[in-house]
C-alpha positions as CSV (number, residue, x, y, z in Angstrom):
1,G,-53.1,-10.3,1.5
2,T,-50.5,-12.3,2.9
3,L,-49.8,-12.1,7.2
4,Y,-46.2,-11.2,8.3
5,G,-46.1,-12.2,11.9
6,T,-48.8,-10.8,13.7
7,D,-49.8,-7.3,12.5
8,A,-48.5,-7.0,9.0
9,Y,-50.0,-7.8,5.5
10,E,-48.4,-7.5,2.1
11,Y,-50.6,-6.8,-0.9
12,D,-49.9,-7.6,-4.5
13,V,-51.7,-4.9,-6.9
14,D,-51.3,-5.7,-10.8
15,L,-52.2,-2.6,-13.0
16,D,-53.9,-3.1,-15.8
17,P,-53.3,-1.5,-18.1
18,A,-49.8,-1.4,-17.3
19,F,-48.1,2.0,-15.7
20,V,-45.3,3.3,-17.5
21,A,-43.3,5.7,-15.5
22,D,-41.2,8.7,-17.0
23,D,-37.7,8.7,-16.3
24,G,-36.6,11.5,-13.6
25,V,-40.4,11.7,-13.1
26,K,-41.4,11.5,-9.6
27,Y,-45.1,9.9,-8.7
28,W,-47.2,9.8,-5.8
29,V,-49.1,6.4,-5.1
30,A,-52.1,6.5,-2.5
31,I,-53.2,3.6,-0.9
32,Q,-56.3,3.7,1.4
33,A,-56.9,0.9,3.8
34,V,-60.6,0.2,5.0
35,V,-60.0,-1.0,8.9
36,T,-61.4,0.0,12.3
37,F,-59.2,1.8,14.9
38,S,-59.6,0.8,18.4
39,S,-58.7,4.6,19.4
40,A,-61.2,7.3,18.4
41,G,-59.8,10.5,16.6
42,Q,-57.6,10.8,13.2
43,Y,-55.2,8.2,12.0
44,G,-51.8,10.0,11.1
45,W,-48.7,8.5,10.1
46,S,-45.0,10.2,10.6
47,T,-43.3,12.2,7.8
48,N,-41.6,10.5,4.9
49,G,-38.2,10.9,6.5
50,E,-34.9,12.3,6.1
51,N,-35.0,11.1,2.5
52,P,-38.3,12.0,0.9
53,D,-37.3,10.2,-2.4
54,Q,-37.1,6.8,-0.7
55,L,-39.8,4.3,-1.7
56,S,-42.2,2.9,1.2
57,F,-41.7,5.5,3.7
58,P,-45.5,6.5,4.5
59,V,-46.7,10.3,5.1
60,Q,-49.8,11.8,6.3
61,G,-52.3,12.9,3.7
62,F,-51.4,13.7,0.0
63,P,-48.8,16.3,0.2
64,L,-49.4,16.5,-3.5
65,L,-52.4,18.3,-3.1
66,G,-51.1,21.3,-0.9
67,T,-53.1,20.4,1.9
68,P,-53.5,17.6,4.1
69,Y,-56.4,15.4,3.3
70,W,-57.9,13.4,6.5
71,T,-60.2,10.2,6.3
72,P,-62.5,9.5,8.7
73,T,-61.8,7.4,12.0
74,T,-62.5,4.2,10.6
75,Y,-59.8,4.9,7.6
76,G,-56.1,5.4,7.0
77,D,-54.7,7.1,4.5
78,H,-51.3,5.5,3.4
79,A,-49.5,7.7,0.5
80,F,-46.0,6.5,-0.8
81,Q,-43.7,8.6,-3.1
82,L,-42.6,6.0,-5.9
83,G,-39.2,6.9,-7.2
84,G,-36.9,5.6,-9.6
85,H,-35.1,3.4,-7.8
86,E,-34.0,0.2,-9.8
87,H,-34.4,-3.3,-8.7
88,Q,-30.8,-4.7,-7.7
89,G,-30.6,-8.5,-8.3
90,G,-27.6,-8.6,-5.4
91,Q,-30.2,-8.0,-2.9
92,Y,-32.6,-10.4,-4.0
93,P,-30.6,-13.3,-5.5
94,W,-33.1,-16.3,-6.9
95,P,-32.4,-19.9,-7.3
96,P,-32.4,-21.9,-10.3
97,G,-35.4,-22.5,-11.8
98,T,-37.8,-21.6,-14.6
99,Y,-38.9,-17.7,-14.6
100,P,-41.1,-15.6,-17.2
101,I,-39.9,-12.8,-18.9
102,A,-42.4,-9.7,-20.1
103,G,-42.3,-6.1,-21.0
104,V,-44.4,-3.7,-22.1
105,I,-43.7,-1.2,-24.9
106,Q,-45.4,2.4,-25.8
107,N,-45.9,3.8,-28.9
108,L,-44.3,7.4,-28.0
109,G,-44.9,9.2,-31.4
110,I,-47.8,11.6,-32.1
111,V,-48.7,11.1,-35.5
112,Y,-48.0,7.7,-36.6
113,T,-49.6,4.3,-35.8
114,E,-46.9,1.4,-35.2
115,M,-47.2,-1.9,-36.9
116,N,-45.2,-5.4,-36.7
117,I,-42.8,-3.9,-34.3
118,P,-39.9,-7.0,-33.1
119,V,-38.9,-7.1,-29.5
120,N,-35.9,-8.9,-28.5
121,T,-34.5,-10.3,-25.2
122,Q,-31.0,-11.5,-24.5
123,V,-29.4,-12.7,-21.3
124,K,-25.8,-13.1,-20.6
125,N,-24.3,-14.9,-17.7
126,D,-21.1,-13.1,-16.3
127,T,-18.7,-14.7,-18.2
128,G,-20.7,-12.9,-21.3
129,I,-22.1,-16.2,-23.2
130,I,-25.8,-15.4,-24.2
131,V,-28.1,-17.8,-22.4
132,Y,-31.3,-16.8,-23.6
133,D,-32.0,-14.6,-26.9
134,E,-35.8,-14.7,-28.1
135,T,-37.4,-11.9,-30.2
136,I,-41.6,-11.4,-30.1
137,I,-43.4,-9.6,-33.0
138,I,-45.8,-7.1,-32.0
139,P,-48.2,-7.1,-34.9
140,G,-50.2,-3.8,-33.8
141,P,-51.6,-1.5,-34.5
142,L,-50.3,0.6,-32.1
143,A,-51.4,4.3,-32.0
144,P,-49.5,7.0,-30.3
145,G,-49.5,6.7,-26.9
146,E,-50.9,3.4,-26.5
147,I,-48.9,0.4,-24.9
148,A,-48.8,-3.0,-25.2
149,S,-47.5,-6.2,-23.2
150,V,-44.5,-8.4,-24.6
151,I,-44.8,-12.1,-23.1
152,F,-41.6,-13.8,-24.2
153,P,-41.1,-17.7,-23.3
154,D,-39.8,-18.7,-19.8
155,I,-36.2,-18.8,-19.3
156,T,-34.9,-21.7,-17.4
157,I,-31.6,-21.6,-15.2
158,P,-30.5,-25.1,-14.6
159,E,-29.5,-26.6,-11.1
160,E,-25.8,-26.5,-11.7
161,T,-23.3,-24.7,-9.5
162,Q,-21.5,-23.4,-12.4
163,A,-25.0,-21.6,-13.5
164,E,-24.9,-19.6,-10.6
165,G,-23.7,-16.2,-11.0
166,Y,-24.9,-12.7,-12.2
167,Y,-27.2,-12.3,-15.6
168,L,-27.7,-9.5,-17.5
169,L,-30.8,-9.2,-19.3
170,T,-31.6,-6.7,-22.2
171,M,-34.8,-6.0,-23.8
172,K,-35.1,-4.0,-27.0
173,T,-37.0,-2.8,-29.7
174,I,-35.5,-3.4,-33.4
175,L,-36.9,-0.7,-35.6
176,N,-35.4,0.6,-38.8
177,G,-35.0,4.5,-38.7
178,D,-36.2,4.9,-35.4
179,D,-35.9,9.0,-34.6
180,H,-35.8,7.9,-30.7
181,P,-33.3,5.0,-30.3
182,N,-32.8,6.1,-27.0
183,N,-36.0,4.5,-25.6
184,D,-35.7,1.3,-27.4
185,K,-33.5,-0.6,-24.9
186,K,-34.0,-1.6,-20.8
187,T,-31.6,-3.9,-18.8
188,L,-32.1,-6.0,-15.6
189,T,-29.2,-7.4,-13.8
190,F,-30.1,-10.4,-11.3
191,I,-28.3,-12.9,-9.6
192,I,-28.9,-16.8,-9.6
193,Y,-27.8,-18.4,-6.2
194,D,-28.7,-21.9,-4.4
195,G,-26.2,-21.9,-1.7
196,G,-24.0,-24.2,-3.6
197,Y,-21.2,-21.6,-4.2
198,P,-18.3,-21.5,-1.1
199,P,-18.0,-18.3,0.9
200,P,-15.2,-16.0,-0.4
201,P,-12.0,-15.7,1.5
202,T,-10.5,-12.5,2.7
203,I,-7.8,-11.0,0.4
204,A,-5.2,-8.8,2.0
205,T,-3.4,-6.6,-0.2
206,V,0.0,-5.0,0.8
207,S,1.0,-1.9,-0.5
208,G,4.3,0.4,0.4
209,T,7.3,1.5,-0.7
210,M,9.3,-1.8,-1.9
211,G,13.5,-1.4,-1.3
212,E,15.9,-4.6,-1.5
213,N,15.3,-8.2,-0.6
214,D,11.7,-8.0,0.2
215,W,12.3,-5.3,2.9
216,Y,9.7,-2.5,2.8
217,V,11.4,1.4,3.3
218,S,8.0,2.8,4.2
219,C,4.9,2.4,6.5
220,V,2.7,-0.6,4.9
221,T,-1.0,-0.5,4.5
222,I,-2.8,-3.7,4.4
223,T,-6.3,-3.4,3.1
224,L,-8.6,-6.4,3.3
225,T,-11.6,-7.2,1.2
226,C,-14.0,-9.8,1.8
227,W,-17.0,-10.1,-1.0
228,D,-17.9,-12.0,-4.1
229,P,-20.8,-11.4,-6.1
230,L,-21.8,-15.0,-6.1
231,W,-22.4,-15.0,-2.7
232,P,-25.2,-13.1,-1.6
233,P,-25.5,-14.0,1.8
234,G,-22.7,-11.7,2.7
235,V,-19.9,-10.7,5.1
236,D,-20.9,-9.5,8.7
237,Y,-17.7,-8.5,9.7
238,T,-13.9,-9.1,9.6
239,L,-11.5,-9.1,12.3
240,F,-7.5,-8.5,12.4
241,K,-5.0,-8.2,15.0
242,V,-1.4,-7.1,14.3
243,D,1.3,-9.4,15.8
244,N,0.3,-10.5,19.1
245,G,-2.2,-7.3,19.9
246,V,-5.8,-7.7,20.2
247,W,-8.3,-8.6,17.6
248,T,-10.1,-5.7,16.6
249,I,-13.0,-5.2,14.1
250,Y,-12.0,-4.0,10.2
251,T,-13.1,-0.6,9.4
252,T,-10.4,1.3,7.5
253,P,-6.9,-0.1,5.7
254,I,-4.5,-0.9,8.9
255,I,-1.2,1.3,8.5
256,V,2.1,-0.5,10.3
257,C,5.0,1.8,10.3
258,E,7.2,0.3,13.1
259,D,10.8,-1.1,11.8
260,G,10.9,-5.2,11.9
261,G,9.0,-8.1,11.1
262,H,5.6,-8.3,11.3
263,T,2.4,-10.8,10.7
264,V,-1.7,-9.7,10.6
265,Y,-3.9,-12.2,11.3
266,F,-7.3,-11.7,9.7
267,Y,-10.5,-13.4,9.1
268,S,-14.3,-12.9,8.2
269,V,-17.6,-14.0,10.0
270,Y,-20.4,-14.1,7.5
271,T,-24.0,-13.5,8.1
272,D,-25.2,-17.1,8.2
273,G,-23.2,-17.8,11.2
274,S,-20.0,-19.6,9.7
275,T,-16.5,-18.2,10.0
276,E,-13.7,-18.7,7.8
277,D,-10.7,-19.8,9.2
278,I,-7.7,-17.2,10.4
279,Q,-5.4,-16.0,7.6
280,S,-2.1,-14.0,8.1
281,V,0.1,-11.7,5.6
282,S,4.0,-11.6,6.9
283,F,6.2,-8.3,6.0
284,K,9.4,-6.7,6.9
285,I,10.5,-3.0,7.5
286,D,13.2,-1.2,7.4
287,Q,12.9,2.8,6.9
288,T,16.3,3.8,9.1
289,P,19.4,4.3,7.1
290,P,22.6,2.5,8.7
291,S,25.1,4.6,11.0
292,I,28.3,5.4,9.4
293,E,31.4,7.1,10.9
294,M,35.2,7.3,8.8
295,S,38.3,7.8,10.6
296,V,41.4,8.5,9.2
297,V,44.9,7.3,10.8
298,K,48.2,8.2,9.6
299,I,50.4,5.2,9.4
300,S,53.7,6.7,7.9
301,F,55.3,9.5,6.2
302,N,52.5,9.6,3.6
303,Q,51.0,6.2,4.3
304,W,46.8,6.6,5.8
305,K,44.9,3.9,6.7
306,F,40.8,4.8,6.6
307,L,38.3,3.2,9.0
308,A,34.7,2.7,8.9
309,N,32.3,2.1,11.9
310,V,29.0,1.0,10.8
311,T,26.1,-0.5,12.4
312,D,22.2,-1.7,11.5
313,S,19.8,-2.8,13.6
314,T,17.1,-3.9,11.4
315,S,17.9,-5.5,8.2
316,G,21.4,-5.8,8.5
317,M,24.5,-4.4,6.8
318,L,25.2,-5.5,3.0
319,M,28.3,-3.2,1.9
320,V,30.6,-0.1,2.6
321,E,32.0,2.0,-0.3
322,C,34.9,4.3,0.2
323,Y,35.7,6.9,-1.8
324,I,39.1,9.4,-1.8
325,D,38.2,12.8,-3.8
326,D,35.0,11.0,-5.3
327,M,37.1,8.0,-6.7
328,L,36.0,4.9,-5.3
329,L,39.0,3.8,-3.8
330,G,37.1,0.4,-2.8
331,N,33.9,-1.4,-1.6
332,I,33.8,-4.2,1.1
333,I,30.8,-6.7,1.8
334,E,29.9,-7.4,5.7
335,P,30.8,-8.3,8.0
336,G,34.3,-6.2,7.1
337,P,36.1,-4.9,8.7
338,Y,36.0,-1.9,6.7
339,E,39.6,-0.7,6.2
340,W,41.3,0.7,3.6
341,Y,44.8,2.2,2.6
342,W,46.2,4.6,0.8
343,S,49.3,6.7,0.0
344,G,49.5,10.3,-0.7
345,K,50.2,14.4,0.4
346,G,48.2,17.3,0.5
347,T,44.5,18.4,1.5
348,H,42.2,15.2,0.5
349,R,38.3,14.2,1.5
350,V,37.5,10.6,2.4
351,E,33.5,9.4,2.0
352,G,32.4,6.3,3.3
353,I,28.8,5.0,2.1
354,A,26.9,2.3,4.0
355,Y,24.2,0.2,2.3
356,D,22.1,-1.8,4.5
357,I,20.2,-5.1,3.6
358,A,17.1,-3.0,2.4
359,G,18.6,-0.5,0.3
360,N,19.1,2.2,2.9
361,S,22.2,4.5,2.7
362,A,24.1,6.7,4.3
363,E,27.4,9.0,4.3
364,N,30.0,10.4,6.0
365,I,32.8,12.7,5.2
366,V,36.1,13.8,6.8
367,T,38.9,15.8,5.5
368,F,42.4,15.4,6.4
369,S,45.7,17.0,5.0
370,L,49.3,16.4,5.3
371,S,51.1,19.9,6.6
372,F,54.6,21.0,8.2
373,D,54.8,23.8,10.5
374,E,57.7,26.0,9.9
375,P,60.4,25.9,12.3
376,S,61.6,28.9,14.2
377,H,65.4,28.6,13.1
378,P,66.3,29.2,9.5
379,F,68.6,26.5,9.4
380,L,66.5,23.7,10.7
381,S,63.8,25.2,8.1
382,H,66.2,24.7,5.4
383,A,67.5,21.3,6.7
384,L,63.6,20.1,6.5
385,Q,63.3,21.4,3.0
386,L,66.3,19.4,2.1
387,I,65.0,16.0,3.8
388,M,61.8,16.1,2.1
389,R,63.1,16.4,-1.7
390,F,65.8,13.7,-0.2
391,L,63.1,11.3,1.2
392,E,60.6,12.2,-2.1
393,R,63.3,10.5,-3.9
394,F,64.6,7.9,-1.7
395,P,62.0,7.2,0.5
396,D,63.1,3.9,1.5
397,S,67.0,4.5,1.8
398,F,67.0,5.9,5.0
399,P,65.3,4.8,8.2
400,I,67.0,7.6,10.0
401,L,66.2,10.4,8.4
402,R,62.4,9.1,7.5
403,S,62.4,9.0,11.4
404,L,63.9,12.5,11.9
405,F,61.8,14.0,9.8
406,Y,58.6,12.4,11.2
407,F,59.5,13.5,14.6
408,L,59.7,16.7,13.0
409,G,56.7,16.8,11.2
410,P,53.0,17.3,12.8
């Protein structure tokens, strides 16, 4: 065996003939080591942990037999449960070079002996290009239940940066009229990596409800990702800070809700000890609508002035619209002044709508009317009616009468 450290050995055991595991079936592999222990008594192992399906957790005795089995003091039982965990190439990158390709086939039929079985292997890179394609004919005969090994020509991956990446190996039999085609194909994914591929950058994704002029009108979520299958050393952790805050280890998406402009700084530390340069992403938030207050000023008999007092403390004012009885009187862009003039009498409704640069809006409505109080003396009442009719017909001819009417009116 190969010694690891001071007290661990690794052994490779080749089975001949090869053992074929059925899908979904659990197996127990019992390994017995003949050793001498310094302490007397029985030699026992801990239980197989929280996950009984995980490979390489030792258990005491042989649970498959139903009762614990103990060996003499000078022996140790190593019982491992063999689960169906597929090898993931991303965890075990291989350098460029030449590698053997081999497999096993089995006649799963119960009657017929198979002859001249073609077995094909293809390898595709991560762009979908086939870099290896070989077919081997197994002449047979292969009796029901019999297993045969298939040895293919070696595959060579060149020592080039562009050759690094994911590869998909597909091995399958090609049998016309096969009544069990689901058994005919197996795949394996592996990574070729030789250190020439640069570490991945940290990517910031900013999301939220976008308003106008690059302003967000909602809370903003910043998601940081730093992963690349072509760089197996991996990322140790990612740090970030918002504006002038403290550096914090990134674990969940960052949420920023405060109005104003913000910058999120971030960088990753890789497992090989290298550190990414600090990056940043900036954005603006305005979730607060502007403030607007409408007022009405009477400037003469039937002349009116409408005023809007507006403010916006974040993105700034863009425009104010004025409506009289739901009809647009006009709009004025910033900085104003926001004033409109109108002539008329009766009861009316004036509405102002303010818009900020981010696209938020607010409105304010004021109702006003032109009315007269009835004088107590009948003569004055009749006189006012005559004056009103006269002024309506000749509104600019008699300043004195207009002034008298204004004085008598509200």
